[in-house]
LUMTOR-34863 format. One record per residue: residue number from 1; residue in one letter; x, y, z of N, C-alpha, C, CB in turn. Coordinates in Angstrom, 2 decimals, decimal comma, always signed. Glycine has a CB too. Layout:
<sites>
NUM|A|X|Y|Z|X|Y|Z|X|Y|Z|X|Y|Z
...
</sites>
This chain:
<sites>
1|M|+43,78|+61,68|-33,78|+43,76|+60,25|-33,54|+44,77|+59,90|-32,45|+44,06|+59,47|-34,85
2|K|+44,41|+58,91|-31,69|+45,31|+58,41|-30,65|+45,92|+57,10|-31,14|+44,56|+58,20|-29,29
3|L|+47,15|+56,87|-30,74|+47,83|+55,62|-31,09|+47,71|+54,64|-29,94|+49,32|+55,88|-31,42
4|Y|+47,45|+53,40|-30,29|+47,38|+52,33|-29,30|+48,24|+51,17|-29,80|+45,88|+51,87|-29,05
5|F|+49,19|+50,75|-29,00|+50,05|+49,62|-29,35|+49,50|+48,35|-28,70|+51,52|+49,88|-28,90
6|T|+49,23|+47,34|-29,51|+48,77|+46,06|-28,96|+49,92|+45,40|-28,21|+48,22|+45,13|-30,08
7|D|+49,60|+44,41|-27,41|+50,64|+43,67|-26,69|+51,63|+43,04|-27,68|+50,02|+42,58|-25,80
8|T|+51,11|+42,57|-28,81|+51,98|+41,96|-29,81|+52,93|+42,98|-30,40|+51,14|+41,32|-30,93
9|A|+52,46|+44,19|-30,66|+53,32|+45,24|-31,20|+54,41|+45,61|-30,19|+52,49|+46,48|-31,56
10|I|+54,05|+45,66|-28,92|+55,04|+45,96|-27,88|+56,08|+44,83|-27,82|+54,34|+46,13|-26,50
11|A|+55,63|+43,60|-27,94|+56,57|+42,46|-27,98|+57,48|+42,56|-29,20|+55,80|+41,12|-27,99
12|D|+56,93|+43,01|-30,33|+57,75|+43,21|-31,53|+58,84|+44,25|-31,27|+56,86|+43,65|-32,72
13|L|+58,48|+45,35|-30,62|+59,47|+46,37|-30,29|+60,55|+45,82|-29,35|+58,79|+47,59|-29,65
14|D|+60,13|+45,04|-28,37|+61,09|+44,40|-27,46|+62,05|+43,51|-28,24|+60,36|+43,58|-26,39
15|S|+61,53|+42,74|-29,17|+62,36|+41,86|-29,99|+63,37|+42,64|-30,80|+61,48|+41,02|-30,92
16|I|+62,91|+43,72|-31,41|+63,82|+44,55|-32,20|+64,94|+45,08|-31,32|+63,05|+45,73|-32,87
17|Y|+64,57|+45,51|-30,14|+65,56|+46,08|-29,22|+66,59|+45,03|-28,79|+64,85|+46,66|-27,98
18|F|+66,13|+43,84|-28,44|+67,03|+42,83|-27,90|+67,83|+42,08|-28,96|+66,25|+41,86|-27,08
19|W|+67,38|+42,10|-30,21|+68,10|+41,39|-31,26|+69,13|+42,26|-31,96|+67,13|+40,85|-32,27
20|R|+69,09|+43,55|-31,73|+70,06|+44,45|-32,37|+71,13|+44,83|-31,36|+69,37|+45,72|-32,93
21|E|+72,26|+45,27|-31,85|+73,36|+45,67|-30,98|+73,18|+47,11|-30,50|+74,71|+45,52|-31,71
22|M|+73,64|+47,38|-29,30|+73,62|+48,74|-28,78|+74,68|+49,53|-29,52|+73,86|+48,78|-27,23
23|P|+74,61|+50,79|-29,76|+73,47|+51,68|-29,59|+72,50|+51,65|-30,78|+73,95|+53,10|-29,36
24|T|+72,75|+50,74|-31,72|+71,89|+50,62|-32,89|+70,45|+50,32|-32,49|+72,41|+49,54|-33,83
25|A|+70,26|+49,48|-31,48|+68,91|+49,09|-31,04|+68,11|+50,31|-30,60|+68,99|+48,07|-29,90
26|K|+68,71|+51,14|-29,79|+68,02|+52,32|-29,29|+67,68|+53,27|-30,44|+68,88|+53,04|-28,24
27|K|+68,62|+53,49|-31,34|+68,40|+54,39|-32,48|+67,31|+53,84|-33,40|+69,70|+54,60|-33,26
28|T|+67,31|+52,52|-33,62|+66,29|+51,90|-34,47|+64,91|+52,09|-33,87|+66,58|+50,39|-34,66
29|L|+64,77|+51,84|-32,57|+63,47|+52,03|-31,91|+63,03|+53,48|-31,97|+63,55|+51,57|-30,45
30|Q|+63,94|+54,40|-31,73|+63,58|+55,83|-31,79|+63,10|+56,20|-33,19|+64,79|+56,71|-31,39
31|T|+63,77|+55,69|-34,20|+63,38|+55,98|-35,58|+61,98|+55,44|-35,87|+64,39|+55,38|-36,57
32|I|+61,74|+54,19|-35,50|+60,43|+53,57|-35,74|+59,33|+54,37|-35,04|+60,43|+52,09|-35,25
33|L|+59,53|+54,65|-33,76|+58,50|+55,35|-32,99|+58,27|+56,77|-33,51|+58,90|+55,41|-31,51
34|E|+59,32|+57,43|-33,93|+59,18|+58,78|-34,49|+58,38|+58,75|-35,79|+60,57|+59,41|-34,73
35|E|+58,67|+57,78|-36,64|+57,98|+57,69|-37,92|+56,52|+57,26|-37,77|+58,70|+56,73|-38,84
36|I|+56,21|+56,53|-36,72|+54,83|+56,10|-36,45|+53,96|+57,30|-36,07|+54,81|+55,04|-35,33
37|K|+54,55|+58,32|-35,49|+53,78|+59,49|-35,03|+52,97|+60,14|-36,15|+54,73|+60,52|-34,44
38|I|+53,40|+59,99|-37,38|+52,67|+60,60|-38,51|+51,23|+60,08|-38,58|+53,39|+60,31|-39,84
39|L|+51,00|+58,89|-38,05|+49,66|+58,28|-38,11|+48,65|+59,05|-37,26|+49,73|+56,83|-37,64
40|R|+49,11|+59,81|-36,29|+48,18|+60,61|-35,47|+47,41|+61,60|-36,34|+48,94|+61,36|-34,37
41|N|+48,11|+62,24|-37,25|+47,49|+63,27|-38,09|+47,06|+62,76|-39,46|+48,44|+64,42|-38,27
42|F|+47,71|+61,70|-39,93|+47,42|+61,17|-41,26|+47,26|+59,65|-41,19|+48,55|+61,54|-42,25
43|P|+46,19|+59,18|-40,57|+46,04|+57,74|-40,38|+45,87|+56,95|-41,68|+44,86|+57,48|-39,50
44|D|+45,43|+57,60|-42,73|+45,22|+56,90|-44,00|+46,42|+57,00|-44,94|+44,01|+57,46|-44,70
45|I|+47,56|+57,45|-44,42|+48,72|+57,70|-45,27|+49,27|+56,42|-45,91|+49,80|+58,37|-44,47
46|A|+49,19|+55,32|-45,22|+49,74|+54,06|-45,73|+48,67|+53,31|-46,52|+50,27|+53,17|-44,57
47|P|+49,10|+52,56|-47,51|+48,13|+51,80|-48,31|+47,58|+50,60|-47,55|+48,78|+51,33|-49,61
48|V|+46,41|+50,17|-47,97|+45,83|+48,93|-47,44|+46,72|+47,80|-47,91|+44,33|+48,73|-47,91
49|D|+47,05|+46,90|-47,01|+47,96|+45,80|-47,34|+47,17|+44,62|-47,89|+48,78|+45,37|-46,10
50|P|+47,35|+44,28|-49,17|+46,58|+43,19|-49,78|+46,89|+41,82|-49,18|+46,83|+43,15|-51,25
51|M|+47,99|+41,72|-48,48|+48,36|+40,45|-47,86|+47,36|+40,04|-46,76|+49,78|+40,55|-47,27
52|F|+46,62|+41,02|-46,26|+45,69|+40,76|-45,16|+44,23|+40,95|-45,56|+46,01|+41,66|-43,99
53|N|+43,90|+40,69|-46,79|+42,53|+40,81|-47,28|+41,56|+39,90|-46,55|+42,48|+40,51|-48,75
54|E|+42,05|+38,81|-45,99|+41,20|+37,86|-45,29|+40,79|+38,34|-43,90|+41,90|+36,53|-45,19
55|E|+41,46|+39,36|-43,40|+41,18|+39,86|-42,04|+39,85|+40,60|-42,02|+42,32|+40,79|-41,56
56|T|+39,22|+40,64|-40,85|+37,96|+41,36|-40,70|+38,21|+42,87|-40,64|+37,22|+40,90|-39,43
57|K|+39,42|+43,27|-40,27|+39,79|+44,69|-40,20|+40,56|+45,06|-41,46|+40,63|+44,99|-38,93
58|T|+40,54|+46,33|-41,81|+41,32|+46,82|-42,94|+42,72|+47,14|-42,43|+40,66|+48,08|-43,60
59|I|+43,67|+46,31|-42,79|+45,05|+46,45|-42,32|+45,84|+47,30|-43,30|+45,71|+45,06|-42,15
60|R|+46,49|+48,31|-42,76|+47,37|+49,17|-43,55|+48,81|+48,87|-43,18|+47,04|+50,67|-43,32
61|S|+49,72|+49,21|-44,08|+51,13|+48,89|-43,87|+51,99|+50,13|-44,13|+51,56|+47,73|-44,79
62|L|+52,62|+50,64|-43,08|+53,49|+51,80|-43,17|+54,94|+51,32|-43,11|+53,20|+52,82|-42,03
63|V|+55,70|+51,63|-44,15|+57,11|+51,24|-44,19|+57,92|+52,30|-43,46|+57,61|+51,06|-45,68
64|V|+58,77|+51,86|-42,52|+59,56|+52,78|-41,70|+61,02|+52,32|-41,64|+58,97|+52,89|-40,28
65|A|+61,84|+53,16|-41,04|+63,25|+52,85|-40,79|+63,97|+52,43|-42,07|+63,38|+51,76|-39,74
66|K|+63,87|+53,28|-43,07|+64,54|+53,07|-44,37|+64,16|+51,74|-45,01|+66,05|+53,12|-44,18
67|G|+62,89|+51,36|-44,83|+62,39|+50,16|-45,49|+62,67|+48,86|-44,77|+62,94|+50,08|-46,83
68|L|+63,24|+48,92|-43,57|+63,56|+47,68|-42,85|+62,37|+47,11|-42,09|+64,68|+47,93|-41,89
69|Y|+61,39|+47,96|-41,75|+60,25|+47,51|-40,95|+58,94|+47,98|-41,56|+60,38|+48,01|-39,51
70|R|+57,90|+47,19|-41,31|+56,55|+47,56|-41,70|+55,70|+47,63|-40,44|+55,94|+46,55|-42,73
71|V|+54,98|+48,72|-40,31|+54,07|+48,89|-39,19|+52,69|+48,52|-39,71|+54,10|+50,37|-38,59
72|L|+52,12|+47,46|-39,18|+50,80|+46,99|-39,59|+49,79|+47,55|-38,59|+50,73|+45,41|-39,65
73|Y|+48,77|+48,21|-39,11|+47,82|+48,87|-38,21|+46,44|+48,93|-38,84|+48,30|+50,29|-37,86
74|Y|+45,46|+49,23|-37,98|+44,10|+49,45|-38,45|+43,50|+50,61|-37,67|+43,22|+48,17|-38,30
75|I|+42,47|+51,19|-38,22|+41,83|+52,37|-37,64|+40,44|+51,97|-37,15|+41,74|+53,54|-38,67
76|E|+40,14|+52,39|-35,93|+38,83|+52,05|-35,35|+38,50|+53,06|-34,24|+38,83|+50,59|-34,80
77|N|+37,34|+53,70|-34,34|+36,85|+54,60|-33,28|+37,87|+55,64|-32,83|+36,42|+53,79|-32,09
78|N|+38,40|+56,41|-33,74|+39,37|+57,46|-33,46|+40,69|+56,97|-32,85|+38,75|+58,45|-32,53
79|Y|+40,98|+55,70|-33,02|+42,26|+55,14|-32,59|+42,96|+54,51|-33,79|+42,05|+54,10|-31,46
80|V|+44,27|+54,61|-33,78|+45,09|+53,86|-34,71|+45,71|+52,74|-33,87|+46,20|+54,78|-35,42
81|Y|+45,30|+51,51|-34,17|+45,80|+50,35|-33,44|+47,02|+49,80|-34,16|+44,71|+49,27|-33,31
82|I|+48,18|+49,94|-33,51|+49,41|+49,37|-34,05|+49,40|+47,90|-33,68|+50,70|+50,12|-33,51
83|S|+49,23|+47,06|-34,68|+49,06|+45,63|-34,44|+50,38|+44,87|-34,45|+48,13|+45,05|-35,46
84|R|+51,24|+45,20|-35,40|+52,53|+44,51|-35,53|+53,58|+45,49|-36,04|+52,42|+43,28|-36,49
85|I|+54,81|+45,22|-35,68|+55,95|+45,92|-36,26|+56,86|+44,82|-36,75|+56,68|+46,90|-35,21
86|W|+56,85|+44,66|-38,05|+57,42|+43,49|-38,68|+58,73|+43,82|-39,39|+56,43|+42,89|-39,66
87|D|+59,74|+43,01|-39,11|+61,02|+43,12|-39,79|+60,83|+42,58|-41,20|+62,16|+42,35|-39,02
88|C|+61,07|+43,40|-42,20|+60,81|+43,01|-43,59|+61,69|+41,86|-44,07|+61,02|+44,20|-44,50
89|R|+62,70|+41,51|-43,30|+63,57|+40,39|-43,68|+63,01|+39,06|-43,20|+64,96|+40,60|-43,11
90|M|+61,91|+39,09|-42,46|+61,28|+37,86|-41,95|+60,31|+37,29|-42,97|+60,56|+38,14|-40,63
91|N|+59,96|+36,03|-42,78|+58,99|+35,35|-43,63|+57,60|+35,96|-43,40|+58,98|+33,81|-43,34
92|P|+56,99|+36,56|-44,42|+55,69|+37,20|-44,23|+54,56|+36,23|-43,91|+55,33|+37,97|-45,46
93|N|+54,73|+34,97|-44,19|+53,68|+33,99|-43,89|+53,52|+33,73|-42,41|+53,98|+32,68|-44,59
94|K|+54,45|+34,21|-41,60|+54,39|+34,00|-40,15|+53,71|+35,14|-39,40|+55,79|+33,80|-39,60
95|I|+53,26|+36,14|-40,11|+52,65|+37,30|-39,46|+51,20|+36,99|-39,10|+52,72|+38,55|-40,39
96|K|+50,87|+37,25|-37,84|+49,49|+37,14|-37,37|+49,09|+38,50|-36,81|+49,32|+36,00|-36,30
97|I|+47,87|+38,91|-37,09|+47,38|+40,21|-36,67|+46,52|+40,05|-35,41|+46,56|+40,89|-37,80
98|D|+46,70|+41,00|-34,48|+45,86|+41,03|-33,26|+44,50|+41,59|-33,59|+46,52|+41,88|-32,13
</sites>
């Protein structure tokens, strides 16, 4: 499987980088990106997220970086689309999926 980051997911990564202090920001991003790599070989590893049952796509949620972030993604045509990288300390009602 190939990984594809949506524009929103890239913006999420930018936000994480700019809101954290150096060198913590760089280490946090490296950790998140490293843990996301597992989806290439095991795309179904994360459970379907019931919070997004209303979506037309089946959204899965992978918890990364010691539980601080959730990677929201869906699988389509041999691609894993990384839709959002959400800070678990944020209000979940504000999450919108691409």
